[in-house]
N, C-alpha and C positions, 0 to 999 in steps of 0.2 A: 293241300298244303300240310304237311307236317309237322306238328307243335314242337317235337324234339328239334327241328331244325330253323325253328323262329328263336333260340334264345332262351324260352321257356325252361325252369328251373325244374327238377325231377318231380317236386309238391304240385308244382301249376299243372304240368302235364298229365299227373293222375287226374286231376280236377277237369281238366279238357275232356278227358277221354272215358269218363264216367258217364254213361248215358242211362242212367236211372232217372225216371220219372220227377222222382224229388229227389233233392239231393243239399246237404247242409253241411257251412263250414265253419267248423270253430278255429279261428284265428289268430294270429297276431295282428299287429297294426302295420301297415307300410311293407309288405310281403310280397306285393304286386298284385291281389287279389281281383281287384276290380280290373287292373290292365288285362288278367287273361280271360276276365269273364267276357270283356268286351269282345277278344278275339273269338270267343265259343257263338256269341250271339251272333255277329256277324256273318261268320261259318255258316251257322243255322238258317239265316236269313240267304245267305246266296245260295246254298243247297236247297232252299224252299222246304226244311223241315216245318219250318214254323212261319206261319204269314206276317205276324207282328211281335215284336219285344217290347214289352211293360215293364221298364227299369225304374225302380224305384228308391230314395236313399234319405238320409236322415235330414239333408238339406240340398238346396238348389245349388251350389256351389259344387258339390260331388257331382249331383247331376251331370253339371255342364263338362266338366273332367271325363265323366263317362262317354258324352257324346263324341268329346276330343278323340279318346281313345276308339272309339269306332268309327270315325270319320279314315284315321289311319290307315286301321285293319281294313277297310273297304278296298284303299289305294293296293294293299300288302293284294288283295285277290283280284285286283282288275278290273275293279266294277265302277260304276260310274255311282256315287250318293249325293245327291242333293240334299245341301243344310238346308232344312225348313224352319230355322232359328226358332223364333218362340210361337206354340201355334195354340189356337184355343180349341180346346176340347169340348166345352159345355160353356156357352157364354152367358145363359143364366147365373150359372153358380161361378163365372170368373173362372175356371178351371185352366189351367195352363200347361203348357209342357214343351221342353227340346225338342227336338225330332228331325233326323235324318230320313231321307227315302232311296233305296237304293235300285240300282236301274230294274231291275226286275218286280219290281212293286211291290217289294215288302218293305216295311218301316220296322224304325226303332225308335220309344219314345222313352224319354229320361223324365221322371216327374219327382215333385215333392213326395212326402210322408202325406199327403192327405189321403182319407181313406176312400173319397167318393170319388178319384180319380179312377180307380180301378171297375167304376160300375158299367154294366153293358158292353167291356171290354172283352175280348179273346186273344188269345196265342200266349206266347211263354212270359213267366212272370218270372223278375229277378228282384227278388226284397236284401237289398246293400244297410248293411250297419242296422240289420233288423231291430238288434236290441234298445238300438237308441231313437228310436221311431216314435212320434209322439203318443199315440193311440195304436200299440200292437194289434192289441183286442179286435179292435173296428177293421184295423189295415187286412186282419188274416180273413175276417170276412169277407171282405169285400172282395181280395185278392185271389183266394182259392179256389171260388168258380169260375174262375177265368181259364182253368186248364182243364175242365170239364170234359171236353173233344179230344183229349189225350197228350197235351201240350205239356211241356216239362216246366219244373219250378225249382226256382234255384234261390236257398237265404244262404247270405254271407253276414259275417259279425265279428266283432270281439265280444267280451262279454260287458253285460252292465249292471252287476248284482244278480241276487238269486229270485227275486220275485217278479221278472220279465216274463213273458211269453220264450222268449228265445232261450233263454237255459233252460226252462221246463224242456221244450222241445229236445234241446241235447240231450238232459237227460233220459229222456223219453227213448231215443235212439240208444244212448248207452246202454238201458236197460233190457231193450229189447221189445218195448211197448209199441214203438213207431218202427214200421221196415223200412224208414228211407236210408239215405246211402250218406253216413256220416264220414264227415273228413277232420281230422286233428292236425292244426298247423302250428306248436307254438314258435318262438325265436329259436330254440336251440335245433329244432329240428331244420329250420329254413336255411341256417347259419351251415349245419350240416350239411346241406343240400346245394349251398355256393351261394347265397345271398350275400353274406358279407365280400366274399370274392367278387360278385357283381358291382357291388356300390364301390368298392376301392380301386374297380378295374384292372383285377390283377390276383393270379392264385396265391392262395394264402397258406400258409402251415397249420397245423393243428394248433399250436402256442398263439401263432397272431389270430386263430380266429378266436380262441377263448377270450384273448385280451379284448378282442371286442366288443365279445358281449359284454366283459365284466365291464368296460369304458359305458356301454349302455346302459348298463342296470344302477352304476353308479350315478348317471346324468339323471335317474328317474325321478329322484328325492325322496321316495316312499316306498315301501317294501310292497304296499298296494297296488300303486299304480303299474309296477312291475309284474307281478303276479296276473293282473287282470288285462292289460291292453299287450302283454308279451308273453304270457306264458298260459295262456284258456282257462284260468283258473279265476271263478267267479267270485267275488269278495261282496258279501252282505256288511256292509259297516255298521247298519244297525246293532249289527249281532256282536260288534266288536265289547267285549268285557270292560277291558280298560281303554279309554278314546286318548286319542293325541291328546287334546285338551288338559285333561286328567292327568297324562304322564308327564307332560313338560313343565305343569306346575310343580312337578317335585324335584326336578332334574337342577343338578348341582355341578359346577364346574369339575372336568374330571383332573384335575390339578388338586383337589383335595383329596384324592385318593391316595390311600399309603402305598401302592405299588401301581406301576403304569402298567395298566391294564390290556394294552396293546402292546407290550414286548412279551408278555405272556402267552399270548394268544398263539397257538402252534411252536411254542419255542419250549425253552427247557423252565424249571423252578429252579435251577443252579443261580445262585448269587440273592433269591429272594427268599432263604433259609434263617439268616443274618438273627431276625426277628427273635427266633426259637432257642437260635445259639447264647446270645449275651443277655436275655430276658429283659431288655433297654424298655424303659417308658417313653423311648424318644424314637420316632419311626419319620424318616424321609422329611422330618423339621416339626413333625405333629404329635404331640404330649396325647399319649395313650389316656384319658382319666377313668374311662370307663370299663365295663366288658365288652368281650367281643361274643357275637352270637352268629353262627354259620348254619348254612344250609346248603346242602350237597347231592345235585342231580344227578344221577351215574349214567355215563353212556362208553362204548368204547368205538366203534367203527362209523355207524350210522348214524348217529347223532352227536351233540357236543356232551362233554361233561362239564358242569359249571359248580364250583364252589362260591359262593355270595357272601361275606362279611358285613355284619352289621354292627356299630357299636350304637350305644345308648347314652345319647346327651340330653340330659333333660328329658322334656318328651317327644323328644326327636327320633329316629333311629337312622344315622347315617352309615351309607355306604364306605365302607374303607377300603375295600376290594372286590374284584369282580376276576376270578381266576378260570379265562377259560380254556378248556383243555381238546383238542380234536386228534382224535388219533392217538392219545397218547395210553402208553400200557399200563396196565395195572399195576403195575409196581411203582411206576412213575406217579400216578395219581395217588396213590397210597403214599408215598415219599412227601408229596407236597400236603395233604392233608394231615400226615403226623406232625409234619414241621411247625403245623401252624396248631393244633390240638396241643402241641409238648409246652406250646407259650402259657405262662400264668395267669395272661388276660383273657385266656378262650373260656367259656365261661358253658357255651353250650352246644350242641351242633345235632342237627337234625339229618339224616341222610335217607334217601329214596333209597329203601331195603327191597323193592319190587323187582324181580328181573335178576339183571346182571348185578343190581345192587347190594343182592345178599351177603356175598360172602364178605365182600369189604365192608358191611355196616357190621356185620356180626365182627368180625377182627379187628374194628376201631373199638367195638362195644367193650371186647374182654380187654384191649388194652387199656382204653380210658375212662370205663366205666358209666360212672353219672354224668362225664361230658357228653355222651353218645347217644341220642336216641333214635333207633331205626324207625321208620314210618312207611307200612305199607298202603301204597295209594291206590286205596277202592276207590270208585265214583263217590262214595261218602266223603271218604277222607279229601280227596280233591276239591268239594263243592264247600269242604268247612273251611282249607287253606285258602283258595279262591277267595272265599267270601270276607273271609278277614284281612286279607291283601289289599281287595277292594276297598273295605274301609280306611284303612291306613293310607292310600293314594288319593280318597276322594278326601280325606282331612289334613294331607300335605304334613301326615305324620313319618312318612319315610321318605328319603332322599337317595335317588340314583342318579347316576352318572349319566351326563350330554353327549351320550355315545350313541351313533346311530344304530348299529348292530344290535344294540342292549333295547333302545326305544322299538325298533320294530318289531323285536322277539315279546317285547311287556306288550304289544299292542295285538300279536297276531292271535292272540285265544279269543275263541267264539264260546260262547254259550249257547247249548242246543238241549232242546227240551224232544226227548224219544216220543216215538208213539205210544209207550207205555208209561208216558207220565214222568221219567226219569231223567234228572238234568244231568248233561254231559257238556263237561270241558275238553276241547281240542280244539288243533291248530294245524294248518296245512305244513310239511315240510319245506325249510326254506330251502330252493334249489343251488342258491349260491355257498352257505355256508353249512348246510345239513343241518341246522338248528331246529327243532320242533318243539319250540316255547321251551328250552332249557334254561334261558334266562328267568323266565316268569316263574317256573316249579322251584328252580333256588330260592328266589328270592320269596317266596311265598315259602318256603321252610325256613329261612332262616329269620322270616316275620313271625313264625310261630313259635321259634326259638326264643325268640327275645320275647315271649310272652311270657305270661305268670303261668298257664299252666303245665301241665305236665303229664307223660304218661300218653294212653291212646287218646287220641282225636276224636271228639264227638262234635257231630252237628246240632248246632243251638241255633234258633231262631226265636225272633219275638222278643228279646230281652232288652231293655234299654241299657242304652249304651252312652259314655263320657263322649263327647266329641270333640277335637282340637278345636273345629270351627267356631265352637260355642264360646271361645275366648278371642276371636279376631278383635271385635270390640275393648276389647280391655287392655 
């Protein structure tokens, strides 16, 4: 029975046709992986390629669902299948499993994630949602010997951080340390190959598929869930530089911004330069009482360009605008920047002069002289900028907009220590917006601009600092 004629999507067909002894599937949630795995297992039993299948998922609910799929496929193969219900595998240890027996004597067992259930078993092994098993190390030690006599082993899962054995297996496959067959199916590939069409029950246009993905993304609630559960990107929350709790303590109502950020994103700066033209002390009902300090992270096509404006109000650093520019020509970016720098309240602007930013930083420095400080973003400079921003956020001394895109961008940065002992700050590129922590670095540059320090940035550690949190009880 050809899998292509049974309604399977291309990525499912590739998995079913893969005859590798050990194969591993790095996958998005709810793409029909377990469904097609059940087909493959019944097929292998019908052909007597294997004497038995031992399937283990993270919970018994998933195991029971798998058995229902197997029963369906047995009917499709026109072979008798006896539902054995819940059977006892080891009375002394109380080990049980769901099972069905096919007419040719082969059996399919669905177990929980208890490693002891695999002891003394032989046959095909399937580890479903392996990253979520309670004890994956013990499970692997118990399950791997089951295939000693040449039987296949399949591992399927979404990611669950970077500390689990599943993630290490995937990375070992990608680097060639393990010669297993690796399949990767994120939500974008699944939709491209027909998932959204199948769910919708009709042929979708490319725009409709894009809209479907956008809706799923927006309903996730946070970028970590989207990246890990749907995009095959393992997220280690323990390495998040700024936690959600820290960020949300600093958030302010977007109505407190001078400019409507959402109107600027992907749009034009036209209409937002009145502040420069009339040198007014009032903008959108706000009185400009202090000085404006800017941070500018420069990009052109791949990532976002962001200009972040902070006003110093007493001991607080208040965000007054965030200009997010996607695919803006440099001429338009320059127009926006000069419009702000030309205002009398603009005090200082730190510009990322690394790579694409070199020319625009140099020209802005020539035009506005001491107002502009070009910054070369070396690892040491990034560490200093990130550390200073961390202190400001930890002390709730900086106020940021209550905006989903900005919140996720600030949270996306991870702190890594390389094998050589060097500290590195990095983030995955947001698959939807194209941002590469661009808001984070723009804010970090603005935070540096508002500091008393001038000139080259130096890494300083171990000094006593005054903390806003010290004043909380007064």
